[in-house]
Each structure stands twice: as structure tokens, then as C-alpha cells.
N, C-alpha and C positions, 0 to 999 in steps of 0.2 A: 189377119185376126184389127178386130173390126174393135176391140178396147183402144190398142193404137190408131188408129185411120183417126176415130174420133177426138183421140187427145191431138193427132196432131192437125186436126181441121183445130178444135176448139183453140189452140194454140195460136195456128194462124192468125186466126177470126178477134185473135184479141189483139196482139199486134197490130192490125187492121183497124178494125175499128171498136173494138171494145168489147166487150162481154157483158152479159144480163145479170145480174145476179143466181137467179136458179142457173144460170151456165156456169159461172162462176165456184157453183157447189159443185155443178155434175162432174167437173173439172179437177176438182180434188179430192172427189171421192174418187174415181180413175185412178187419178196418178198414183191414189195409195191404193188400188185392189192389184194396181200397174206392180207397183215397188212391190206387194207381196206376196206376189205369186213370182219373183222373179227373187224372192230373198225364198222362197221353200226349196223352191226346184235349188239353188244355188249347195243349199244347206243339204238336201239329198245327196245333190253329186258328192259335196263334201265324206258325207255317211258311207258311202261307195271307194275312197280313196284310199291305201297302203301307201307306205313308205316299207321299203327292200334295203335293210344293213345288209353290213360285210359280208355276211356270212349267208345269205340270202332269206333270211328269218321274213316276213311280211310284220307289221303293225299298224294298225290303223290309226286312224289320225286321232290326237287326242284336240278335245276343247284346249281353245286358249283359255289360260286364267290373267288375270288382271291385275 
């Protein structure tokens, strides 16, 4: 994943010598994109998860209510 490599590079550079404003913006943008992709993949996985009750009947997971 090139995105992860770039995120890691910017994190190491930030600790070592600091980042320019454009690099800080890039880092924030890349982190946001990465998090959004992870969330999308997790939602996709959870949409395909079923629970099985005692009778062997499958039930699709429902969204948690607040």
C-alpha cells in the first residue's frame, strides 16, 4: 500500500525534523482517506455477518441504536 508507506514516512519525518504546511495537509488528507477506507471495509464485512440462534436460524446483524 503506497498510502500507508507515505503516511508512515510523513510520521517519521514529523518526529525527526518536522513537516512543512503542505506536508501537514497531505498527512491529514491521507490519514482521513485511510480511516474512511477502513470504515467502509468494516461496514461491508459487518453487512455479511449473521448470528445463529438456538434453533439454527440465521439473523442478519442490525444497526445498534443509540
